[in-house]
N, CA, C and O atoms as a GROMACS GRO file, in nm:
protein
  344
    1ALA      N    1   0.085  -0.128  -0.029
    1ALA     CA    2  -0.024   0.016   0.008
    1ALA      C    3   0.076   0.123  -0.001
    1ALA      O    4   0.072   0.212  -0.085
    2ASP      N    5   0.197   0.106   0.120
    2ASP     CA    6   0.281   0.211   0.115
    2ASP      C    7   0.328   0.289  -0.031
    2ASP      O    8   0.325   0.410  -0.050
    3ILE      N    9   0.381   0.165  -0.149
    3ILE     CA   10   0.439   0.141  -0.284
    3ILE      C   11   0.351   0.202  -0.344
    3ILE      O   12   0.378   0.298  -0.416
    4GLU      N   13   0.232   0.159  -0.323
    4GLU     CA   14   0.127   0.240  -0.447
    4GLU      C   15   0.122   0.377  -0.452
    4GLU      O   16   0.127   0.457  -0.546
    5LYS      N   17   0.108   0.390  -0.305
    5LYS     CA   18   0.058   0.528  -0.293
    5LYS      C   19   0.213   0.652  -0.303
    5LYS      O   20   0.193   0.774  -0.301
    6ARG      N   21   0.312   0.612  -0.311
    6ARG     CA   22   0.420   0.693  -0.318
    6ARG      C   23   0.401   0.692  -0.470
    6ARG      O   24   0.403   0.793  -0.542
    7VAL      N   25   0.378   0.538  -0.518
    7VAL     CA   26   0.340   0.597  -0.729
    7VAL      C   27   0.251   0.657  -0.738
    7VAL      O   28   0.238   0.635  -0.859
    8GLN      N   29   0.172   0.718  -0.717
    8GLN     CA   30   0.077   0.770  -0.695
    8GLN      C   31   0.076   0.921  -0.705
    8GLN      O   32   0.022   1.002  -0.781
    9VAL      N   33   0.173   0.930  -0.576
    9VAL     CA   34   0.205   1.064  -0.578
    9VAL      C   35   0.321   1.145  -0.687
    9VAL      O   36   0.344   1.265  -0.700
   10ARG      N   37   0.381   1.024  -0.758
   10ARG     CA   38   0.484   1.079  -0.826
   10ARG      C   39   0.450   1.116  -0.986
   10ARG      O   40   0.508   1.203  -1.052
   11MET      N   41   0.340   1.027  -1.034
   11MET     CA   42   0.259   1.021  -1.146
   11MET      C   43   0.208   1.152  -1.114
   11MET      O   44   0.229   1.239  -1.198
   12ARG      N   45   0.126   1.193  -0.978
   12ARG     CA   46   0.048   1.312  -0.981
   12ARG      C   47   0.142   1.435  -1.007
   12ARG      O   48   0.100   1.533  -1.068
   13ARG      N   49   0.255   1.428  -0.966
   13ARG     CA   50   0.330   1.528  -0.964
   13ARG      C   51   0.384   1.529  -1.127
   13ARG      O   52   0.381   1.643  -1.174
   14GLN      N   53   0.430   1.428  -1.218
   14GLN     CA   54   0.441   1.502  -1.324
   14GLN      C   55   0.322   1.520  -1.416
   14GLN      O   56   0.332   1.556  -1.533
   15GLU      N   57   0.204   1.489  -1.349
   15GLU     CA   58   0.098   1.514  -1.438
   15GLU      C   59   0.109   1.717  -1.406
   15GLU      O   60   0.110   1.805  -1.493
   16ARG      N   61   0.113   1.727  -1.310
   16ARG     CA   62   0.089   1.887  -1.277
   16ARG      C   63   0.246   1.963  -1.338
   16ARG      O   64   0.234   2.085  -1.348
   17VAL      N   65   0.383   1.911  -1.376
   17VAL     CA   66   0.457   1.954  -1.385
   17VAL      C   67   0.402   1.978  -1.589
   17VAL      O   68   0.432   2.068  -1.668
   18HIS      N   69   0.361   1.918  -1.598
   18HIS     CA   70   0.283   1.914  -1.785
   18HIS      C   71   0.182   1.991  -1.767
   18HIS      O   72   0.154   2.073  -1.855
   19ALA      N   73   0.109   1.982  -1.658
   19ALA     CA   74  -0.037   2.074  -1.690
   19ALA      C   75   0.006   2.179  -1.787
   19ALA      O   76   0.111   2.242  -1.782
   20PRO      N   77  -0.078   2.189  -1.865
   20PRO     CA   78  -0.094   2.315  -1.951
   20PRO      C   79  -0.107   2.417  -1.905
   20PRO      O   80  -0.016   2.489  -1.946
   21GLU      N   81  -0.204   2.494  -1.805
   21GLU     CA   82  -0.248   2.558  -1.695
   21GLU      C   83  -0.189   2.556  -1.569
   21GLU      O   84  -0.221   2.458  -1.501
   22GLN      N   85  -0.130   2.617  -1.529
   22GLN     CA   86  -0.071   2.636  -1.383
   22GLN      C   87   0.023   2.461  -1.358
   22GLN      O   88   0.003   2.356  -1.295
   23ALA      N   89   0.115   2.510  -1.438
   23ALA     CA   90   0.250   2.371  -1.383
   23ALA      C   91   0.288   2.380  -1.294
   23ALA      O   92   0.252   2.481  -1.234
   24LEU      N   93   0.352   2.320  -1.247
   24LEU     CA   94   0.439   2.307  -1.134
   24LEU      C   95   0.540   2.348  -1.147
   24LEU      O   96   0.588   2.310  -1.254
   25ARG      N   97   0.644   2.448  -1.060
   25ARG     CA   98   0.751   2.504  -1.070
   25ARG      C   99   0.870   2.405  -0.982
   25ARG      O  100   0.909   2.408  -0.865
   26LEU      N  101   0.903   2.326  -1.092
   26LEU     CA  102   1.009   2.232  -1.028
   26LEU      C  103   1.144   2.278  -1.070
   26LEU      O  104   1.193   2.295  -1.182
   27TRP      N  105   1.205   2.298  -0.921
   27TRP     CA  106   1.363   2.267  -0.936
   27TRP      C  107   1.431   2.142  -0.878
   27TRP      O  108   1.446   2.144  -0.756
   28ALA      N  109   1.464   2.059  -0.928
   28ALA     CA  110   1.552   1.995  -0.880
   28ALA      C  111   1.718   1.990  -0.880
   28ALA      O  112   1.789   2.030  -0.972
   29VAL      N  113   1.759   1.938  -0.768
   29VAL     CA  114   1.911   1.960  -0.728
   29VAL      C  115   1.982   1.793  -0.724
   29VAL      O  116   1.988   1.717  -0.628
   30LEU      N  117   2.029   1.774  -0.864
   30LEU     CA  118   2.075   1.617  -0.803
   30LEU      C  119   2.234   1.588  -0.788
   30LEU      O  120   2.325   1.642  -0.851
   31ASP      N  121   2.244   1.506  -0.704
   31ASP     CA  122   2.375   1.435  -0.708
   31ASP      C  123   2.467   1.369  -0.811
   31ASP      O  124   2.435   1.252  -0.835
   32GLU      N  125   2.553   1.406  -0.866
   32GLU     CA  126   2.632   1.360  -0.991
   32GLU      C  127   2.637   1.223  -0.970
   32GLU      O  128   2.640   1.160  -1.076
   33SER      N  129   2.641   1.120  -0.819
   33SER     CA  130   2.575   0.969  -0.839
   33SER      C  131   2.484   0.924  -0.900
   33SER      O  132   2.474   0.816  -0.959
   34ALA      N  133   2.381   1.048  -0.880
   34ALA     CA  134   2.230   0.988  -0.912
   34ALA      C  135   2.237   0.937  -1.062
   34ALA      O  136   2.187   0.832  -1.104
   35LEU      N  137   2.306   1.030  -1.133
   35LEU     CA  138   2.329   1.022  -1.330
   35LEU      C  139   2.427   0.940  -1.333
   35LEU      O  140   2.428   0.914  -1.453
   36ARG      N  141   2.527   0.867  -1.278
   36ARG     CA  142   2.608   0.743  -1.283
   36ARG      C  143   2.561   0.647  -1.251
   36ARG      O  144   2.567   0.554  -1.331
   37ARG      N  145   2.503   0.628  -1.142
   37ARG     CA  146   2.495   0.488  -1.094
   37ARG      C  147   2.379   0.373  -1.185
   37ARG      O  148   2.259   0.389  -1.164
   38VAL      N  149   2.399   0.322  -1.230
   38VAL     CA  150   2.326   0.235  -1.339
   38VAL      C  151   2.187   0.178  -1.240
   38VAL      O  152   2.226   0.118  -1.140
   39VAL      N  153   2.070   0.186  -1.249
   39VAL     CA  154   1.962   0.104  -1.200
   39VAL      C  155   1.918   0.042  -1.294
   39VAL      O  156   1.934   0.094  -1.405
   40GLY      N  157   1.857  -0.075  -1.285
   40GLY     CA  158   1.794  -0.139  -1.409
   40GLY      C  159   1.881  -0.194  -1.536
   40GLY      O  160   1.908  -0.309  -1.569
   41ASN      N  161   1.900  -0.120  -1.571
   41ASN     CA  162   2.028  -0.122  -1.751
   41ASN      C  163   2.065   0.033  -1.848
   41ASN      O  164   2.003   0.140  -1.848
   42ARG      N  165   2.138   0.008  -1.894
   42ARG     CA  166   2.188   0.092  -1.987
   42ARG      C  167   2.111   0.153  -2.056
   42ARG      O  168   2.129   0.273  -2.080
   43HIS      N  169   1.985   0.069  -2.113
   43HIS     CA  170   1.889   0.149  -2.146
   43HIS      C  171   1.798   0.212  -2.064
   43HIS      O  172   1.752   0.317  -2.108
   44ILE      N  173   1.755   0.171  -1.946
   44ILE     CA  174   1.659   0.277  -1.858
   44ILE      C  175   1.727   0.384  -1.897
   44ILE      O  176   1.694   0.462  -1.986
   45MET      N  177   1.873   0.390  -1.796
   45MET     CA  178   1.932   0.470  -1.758
   45MET      C  179   1.906   0.581  -1.866
   45MET      O  180   1.867   0.697  -1.851
   46ARG      N  181   1.937   0.512  -1.976
   46ARG     CA  182   1.970   0.664  -2.136
   46ARG      C  183   1.827   0.744  -2.111
   46ARG      O  184   1.819   0.863  -2.083
   47GLU      N  185   1.691   0.633  -2.131
   47GLU     CA  186   1.543   0.672  -2.104
   47GLU      C  187   1.536   0.769  -2.003
   47GLU      O  188   1.456   0.859  -2.029
   48GLN      N  189   1.592   0.779  -1.903
   48GLN     CA  190   1.622   0.834  -1.753
   48GLN      C  191   1.651   0.986  -1.780
   48GLN      O  192   1.600   1.091  -1.744
   49LEU      N  193   1.778   0.940  -1.877
   49LEU     CA  194   1.848   1.080  -1.860
   49LEU      C  195   1.786   1.137  -1.965
   49LEU      O  196   1.756   1.252  -1.935
   50GLU      N  197   1.755   1.111  -2.067
   50GLU     CA  198   1.696   1.196  -2.207
   50GLU      C  199   1.540   1.248  -2.120
   50GLU      O  200   1.485   1.348  -2.166
   51TYR      N  201   1.508   1.214  -2.061
   51TYR     CA  202   1.309   1.292  -1.987
   51TYR      C  203   1.374   1.399  -1.931
   51TYR      O  204   1.349   1.516  -1.958
   52LEU      N  205   1.493   1.347  -1.824
   52LEU     CA  206   1.543   1.468  -1.749
   52LEU      C  207   1.613   1.551  -1.844
   52LEU      O  208   1.700   1.608  -1.777
   53VAL      N  209   1.621   1.586  -1.959
   53VAL     CA  210   1.746   1.686  -2.075
   53VAL      C  211   1.606   1.716  -2.086
   53VAL      O  212   1.585   1.829  -2.042
   54GLU      N  213   1.490   1.652  -2.132
   54GLU     CA  214   1.382   1.719  -2.223
   54GLU      C  215   1.272   1.818  -2.121
   54GLU      O  216   1.222   1.914  -2.179
   55LEU      N  217   1.222   1.791  -1.930
   55LEU     CA  218   1.233   1.810  -1.869
   55LEU      C  219   1.261   1.966  -1.864
   55LEU      O  220   1.197   2.071  -1.865
   56SER      N  221   1.430   1.906  -1.855
   56SER     CA  222   1.488   2.083  -1.841
   56SER      C  223   1.500   2.187  -1.911
   56SER      O  224   1.566   2.288  -1.886
   57ARG      N  225   1.391   2.147  -2.065
   57ARG     CA  226   1.366   2.256  -2.175
   57ARG      C  227   1.220   2.303  -2.146
   57ARG      O  228   1.145   2.322  -2.242
   58LEU      N  229   1.174   2.323  -2.015
   58LEU     CA  230   1.088   2.385  -2.011
   58LEU      C  231   1.099   2.491  -1.930
   58LEU      O  232   1.175   2.476  -1.835
   59PRO      N  233   1.035   2.608  -1.944
   59PRO     CA  234   1.051   2.701  -1.863
   59PRO      C  235   1.005   2.715  -1.716
   59PRO      O  236   1.003   2.817  -1.648
   60HIS      N  237   0.971   2.596  -1.684
   60HIS     CA  238   0.911   2.629  -1.550
   60HIS      C  239   1.011   2.499  -1.472
   60HIS      O  240   1.001   2.501  -1.349
   61VAL      N  241   1.077   2.419  -1.512
   61VAL     CA  242   1.188   2.359  -1.424
   61VAL      C  243   1.351   2.389  -1.447
   61VAL      O  244   1.426   2.449  -1.525
   62THR      N  245   1.354   2.330  -1.362
   62THR     CA  246   1.541   2.356  -1.334
   62THR      C  247   1.612   2.267  -1.301
   62THR      O  248   1.628   2.287  -1.180
   63VAL      N  249   1.688   2.144  -1.338
   63VAL     CA  250   1.775   2.079  -1.324
   63VAL      C  251   1.958   2.110  -1.305
   63VAL      O  252   2.055   2.146  -1.370
   64GLN      N  253   1.919   2.066  -1.167
   64GLN     CA  254   2.119   2.097  -1.170
   64GLN      C  255   2.126   1.981  -1.109
   64GLN      O  256   2.045   1.898  -1.068
   65VAL      N  257   2.283   1.996  -1.113
   65VAL     CA  258   2.388   1.864  -1.124
   65VAL      C  259   2.466   1.903  -0.988
   65VAL      O  260   2.503   2.021  -0.987
   66MET      N  261   2.491   1.844  -0.901
   66MET     CA  262   2.586   1.909  -0.766
   66MET      C  263   2.724   1.764  -0.811
   66MET      O  264   2.702   1.643  -0.803
   67PRO      N  265   2.853   1.828  -0.853
   67PRO     CA  266   2.894   1.751  -0.898
   67PRO      C  267   3.022   1.705  -0.791
   67PRO      O  268   3.058   1.776  -0.698
   68PHE      N  269   3.086   1.563  -0.826
   68PHE     CA  270   3.144   1.529  -0.688
   68PHE      C  271   3.252   1.629  -0.650
   68PHE      O  272   3.283   1.646  -0.532
   69ARG      N  273   3.308   1.695  -0.749
   69ARG     CA  274   3.408   1.771  -0.647
   69ARG      C  275   3.344   1.889  -0.623
   69ARG      O  276   3.387   1.992  -0.676
   70MET      N  277   3.247   1.891  -0.551
   70MET     CA  278   3.175   1.993  -0.420
   70MET      C  279   3.205   1.911  -0.276
   70MET      O  280   3.208   1.973  -0.170
   71GLY      N  281   3.222   1.791  -0.280
   71GLY     CA  282   3.263   1.682  -0.226
   71GLY      C  283   3.158   1.704  -0.113
   71GLY      O  284   3.053   1.744  -0.162
   72ALA      N  285   3.152   1.690   0.027
   72ALA     CA  286   3.037   1.692   0.120
   72ALA      C  287   2.959   1.742   0.077
   72ALA      O  288   2.981   1.809  -0.024
   73HIS      N  289   2.827   1.735   0.131
   73HIS     CA  290   2.749   1.877   0.133
   73HIS      C  291   2.587   1.809   0.247
   73HIS      O  292   2.560   1.690   0.264
   74PRO      N  293   2.518   1.914   0.298
   74PRO     CA  294   2.496   1.856   0.399
   74PRO      C  295   2.301   1.795   0.320
   74PRO      O  296   2.206   1.742   0.378
   75GLY      N  297   2.317   1.832   0.200
   75GLY     CA  298   2.223   1.831   0.153
   75GLY      C  299   2.207   1.647   0.033
   75GLY      O  300   2.107   1.586  -0.005
   76VAL      N  301   2.336   1.623   0.015
   76VAL     CA  302   2.308   1.467  -0.002
   76VAL      C  303   2.271   1.372   0.135
   76VAL      O  304   2.252   1.251   0.123
   77ASN      N  305   2.266   1.432   0.246
   77ASN     CA  306   2.216   1.328   0.319
   77ASN      C  307   2.074   1.267   0.310
   77ASN      O  308   1.995   1.252   0.403
   78GLY      N  309   2.059   1.240   0.196
   78GLY     CA  310   1.908   1.262   0.188
   78GLY      C  311   1.813   1.284   0.081
   78GLY      O  312   1.864   1.308  -0.028
   79GLN      N  313   1.699   1.281   0.086
   79GLN     CA  314   1.570   1.353   0.040
   79GLN      C  315   1.500   1.412   0.118
   79GLN      O  316   1.445   1.378   0.223
   80TYR      N  317   1.506   1.584   0.014
   80TYR     CA  318   1.457   1.705   0.103
   80TYR      C  319   1.389   1.734   0.006
   80TYR      O  320   1.417   1.702  -0.109
   81ALA      N  321   1.266   1.816   0.050
   81ALA     CA  322   1.144   1.908  -0.036
   81ALA      C  323   1.130   2.031   0.034
   81ALA      O  324   1.117   2.046   0.155
   82ILE      N  325   1.136   2.128  -0.064
   82ILE     CA  326   1.090   2.230  -0.027
   82ILE      C  327   1.030   2.348  -0.069
   82ILE      O  328   1.092   2.437  -0.126
   83LEU      N  329   0.859   2.352  -0.029
   83LEU     CA  330   0.739   2.380  -0.069
   83LEU      C  331   0.676   2.485  -0.037
   83LEU      O  332   0.627   2.505   0.074
   84GLU      N  333   0.670   2.578  -0.151
   84GLU     CA  334   0.596   2.748  -0.159
   84GLU      C  335   0.519   2.740  -0.202
   84GLU      O  336   0.503   2.687  -0.312
   85PHE      N  337   0.379   2.827  -0.083
   85PHE     CA  338   0.234   2.825  -0.148
   85PHE      C  339   0.253   3.027  -0.154
   85PHE      O  340   0.308   3.118  -0.092
   86PRO      N  341   0.171   3.005  -0.264
   86PRO     CA  342   0.102   3.181  -0.284
   86PRO      C  343   0.065   3.226  -0.197
   86PRO      O  344   0.019   3.340  -0.201
   0.00000   0.00000   0.00000
């Protein structure tokens, strides 16, 4: 049940990012390891990376990558979200 709820939340978030009206503003900061670690297989990873590039071209989406050379950073200790409301 918990996994199903997480999937539903992610699917809803994707719908909101692509919504024609009042699209969700998304700003994602990814650790470089998330882009380099193969999960599934290379084909799946390629599709995921292409999707990130496609999203980053939207005017209301920002995708940033924190490179390895940045060293330790408090933000890499886990997932977090900052929400803003009008």
